[in-house]
C-alpha positions as CSV (number, residue, x, y, z in Angstrom):
1,I,-1.1,-21.7,-5.4
2,L,-3.4,-20.7,-2.5
3,D,-2.0,-18.0,-0.3
4,E,-2.6,-20.1,2.9
5,Y,0.1,-22.5,1.6
6,F,2.3,-20.1,-0.4
7,N,2.7,-17.5,2.4
8,P,4.1,-19.8,5.1
9,W,6.2,-21.6,2.5
10,T,7.7,-18.3,1.5
11,A,8.6,-17.6,5.1
12,K,10.5,-20.9,5.3
13,E,12.3,-20.1,2.0
14,L,13.5,-16.8,3.4
15,S,15.6,-18.7,5.9
16,K,17.7,-20.0,2.9
17,L,18.8,-16.5,2.0
18,K,22.0,-15.0,3.2
19,E,21.5,-11.9,5.4
20,P,21.1,-9.1,4.8
21,F,18.4,-9.9,2.3
22,M,15.5,-8.2,0.6
23,S,12.5,-10.2,-0.6
24,N,9.1,-9.6,-2.1
25,L,5.8,-11.5,-1.6
26,F,2.9,-10.6,-3.9
27,T,-0.4,-12.1,-2.9
28,L,-3.4,-12.5,-5.1
29,S,-6.3,-13.5,-2.8
30,S,-8.0,-10.1,-3.1
31,H,-7.8,-10.0,-6.9
32,H,-10.6,-11.1,-9.2
33,P,-12.2,-13.7,-9.2
34,Y,-12.0,-13.4,-5.4
35,F,-11.6,-17.2,-4.9
36,V,-12.0,-18.5,-1.4
37,P,-11.4,-22.3,-0.8
38,E,-14.5,-24.3,0.2
39,K,-13.2,-25.1,3.7
40,W,-13.1,-21.3,4.5
41,Q,-16.5,-20.4,3.0
42,T,-18.2,-20.6,6.4
43,V,-15.3,-19.0,8.3
44,V,-14.6,-15.8,6.5
45,K,-16.8,-12.7,7.0
46,K,-19.1,-11.7,4.3
47,G,-19.6,-8.1,3.2
48,P,-21.5,-5.9,0.7
49,A,-19.1,-6.9,-2.2
50,P,-17.7,-10.2,-3.4
51,I,-14.2,-9.0,-2.5
52,C,-14.9,-8.9,1.2
53,K,-14.7,-12.6,1.8
54,S,-11.4,-12.9,-0.2
55,I,-9.9,-10.0,1.8
56,H,-10.6,-11.9,5.1
57,Y,-9.1,-15.0,3.6
58,G,-6.1,-12.9,2.6
59,D,-5.8,-11.7,6.3
60,I,-5.9,-15.3,7.5
61,S,-3.2,-16.3,5.0
62,L,-1.0,-13.3,6.0
63,Q,-1.3,-14.4,9.6
64,K,0.0,-17.8,8.6
65,F,3.1,-16.1,7.0
66,F,3.9,-14.2,10.3
67,E,3.2,-17.4,12.4
68,E,5.9,-19.2,10.4
69,A,8.2,-16.1,10.2
70,K,8.3,-15.9,14.0
71,K,9.9,-19.3,14.2
72,H,13.1,-18.0,12.4
73,D,16.1,-16.0,13.7
74,W,15.8,-13.3,11.0
75,Y,12.3,-12.3,12.0
76,K,13.2,-9.8,14.7
77,R,16.0,-8.4,12.5
78,T,13.6,-7.7,9.6
79,L,11.6,-4.6,8.6
80,F,8.3,-5.6,7.0
81,V,6.5,-3.4,4.6
82,L,2.9,-4.1,3.7
83,V,1.3,-2.3,0.8
84,A,-1.5,-2.5,-1.7
85,D,-1.2,-1.6,-5.4
86,H,-4.6,0.2,-5.7
87,T,-8.0,0.3,-4.0
88,P,-10.4,-2.5,-4.7
89,S,-13.7,-2.4,-6.6
90,T,-16.3,-0.9,-4.3
91,N,-20.0,-0.1,-4.0
92,T,-19.1,3.3,-2.5
93,P,-19.3,6.2,-5.0
94,Y,-16.7,8.1,-3.0
95,Y,-14.0,5.5,-3.4
96,N,-14.9,4.9,-7.1
97,Q,-13.5,8.4,-7.8
98,R,-10.2,8.6,-9.6
99,T,-8.8,10.7,-6.8
100,E,-9.4,7.8,-4.4
101,L,-8.2,5.0,-6.7
102,Y,-4.7,4.9,-5.1
103,R,-5.7,5.8,-1.5
104,I,-4.1,2.7,-0.1
105,P,-2.7,1.6,3.2
106,I,1.1,1.3,3.6
107,A,2.4,-0.2,6.8
108,F,6.0,-0.5,8.2
109,F,6.3,-3.2,10.9
110,D,9.4,-3.7,13.0
111,P,9.1,-6.8,15.3
112,S,12.0,-5.5,17.5
113,G,9.8,-2.6,18.6
114,K,12.2,0.2,17.6
115,L,9.5,1.9,15.5
116,T,6.9,3.7,17.7
117,P,3.4,2.5,16.6
118,K,1.3,5.2,15.2
119,R,-1.3,5.8,12.4
120,E,-1.3,8.8,10.1
121,K,-3.3,10.0,7.1
122,I,-0.7,11.7,5.0
123,I,0.4,11.9,1.4
124,F,2.8,9.0,0.9
125,Q,3.2,7.0,-2.3
126,Q,4.8,3.6,-3.2
127,A,7.8,5.4,-4.6
128,D,8.5,6.7,-1.1
129,I,8.9,3.2,0.3
130,M,12.5,2.7,-0.9
131,P,14.0,5.9,0.5
132,T,12.1,5.4,3.8
133,V,13.4,1.8,4.2
134,L,17.0,3.1,3.5
135,D,16.6,5.6,6.3
136,L,15.2,3.0,8.7
137,V,18.1,0.7,8.1
138,N,20.5,3.6,8.6
139,N,21.9,3.7,5.1
140,T,24.7,6.3,4.8
141,K,25.5,5.9,1.1
142,D,24.2,8.2,-1.7
143,Y,21.4,6.9,-3.8
144,Y,18.9,8.2,-6.4
145,S,15.2,8.0,-5.8
146,I,12.1,9.3,-7.5
147,G,10.3,9.3,-4.1
148,N,10.9,11.0,-0.8
149,S,11.6,9.3,2.5
150,Y,8.9,9.6,5.2
151,F,11.6,11.4,7.3
152,S,12.4,13.9,4.5
153,K,11.7,17.6,5.0
154,N,10.5,18.0,1.4
155,P,6.8,18.7,0.8
156,R,4.7,15.6,0.7
157,E,3.7,14.8,-2.9
158,S,2.2,12.0,-4.9
159,I,1.4,11.4,-8.6
160,A,-0.8,8.9,-10.4
161,Y,-1.3,8.3,-14.1
162,I,-4.8,7.1,-15.1
163,E,-6.0,6.8,-18.7
164,G,-4.0,9.7,-20.2
165,A,-4.1,12.1,-17.3
166,Y,-1.7,12.9,-14.5
167,Y,-3.0,13.5,-11.0
168,Y,-0.6,15.4,-8.8
169,F,-1.2,15.7,-5.1
170,Q,0.5,18.1,-2.7
171,H,-0.7,19.6,0.6
172,N,-4.5,19.6,0.2
173,K,-4.6,20.2,-3.6
174,L,-4.9,17.9,-6.6
175,L,-3.8,19.1,-10.0
176,V,-5.0,17.3,-13.1
177,F,-2.9,17.5,-16.2
178,S,-3.5,15.9,-19.6
179,A,-2.7,16.6,-23.3
180,N,-0.1,19.2,-22.3
181,K,-2.7,21.3,-20.4
182,I,-3.7,21.8,-16.8
183,R,-7.3,20.6,-16.6
184,G,-8.3,21.3,-13.0
185,L,-7.3,22.1,-9.5
186,Y,-9.3,20.6,-6.6
187,D,-9.2,20.4,-2.8
188,F,-9.1,16.6,-2.5
189,T,-9.5,16.7,1.3
190,S,-13.0,18.2,1.1
191,G,-14.6,14.8,1.6
192,K,-17.1,15.5,-1.1
193,K,-17.8,13.2,-4.0
194,Q,-17.0,16.0,-6.5
195,S,-15.1,19.0,-5.2
196,Q,-15.3,22.3,-7.1
197,N,-12.6,23.1,-9.7
198,I,-10.8,26.1,-8.3
199,L,-8.3,26.5,-11.1
200,K,-9.6,30.0,-12.2
201,N,-9.1,31.4,-8.8
202,N,-5.6,30.0,-8.4
């Protein structure tokens, strides 16, 4: 089902749910084989990789979701979270590094305007979404979470598991751990394609 139809249909279906509700919408436009319908081929922007056209098509389809959502009463009472699962395939060597594989955007959108718009580059992982949402909806009950709320005073941290190795991020450091041994420590904020292993000095 093409996202341009599925997205607005989903917004209509949400109106059938009893409030308060939580719902998920998983879109596939930016996934291989990066299909874009014929009628959009001359509309969407091209780029250096095949995924570029499908990302623009995904943006158009997401706009259709919000255009439909705005017609319903629940829209202004809803917190929207937009998140990717991983970075796309790319021609850029920097973003093909394992340290960048999960450098993704996560956005919180409140149509009522209670959230002050801002943009930050911080360590924040998908596991942090749930506790952040619970804070934003003023939850007062105890809960268990692997992640930390955006509003938590705990040190920001993130962990990824890729092909047998754990990648642990905290502050400006990345610790690589595999086969029960620490393999490396790096400054992942250096901006270099390959930063120096500083494990021996730390």
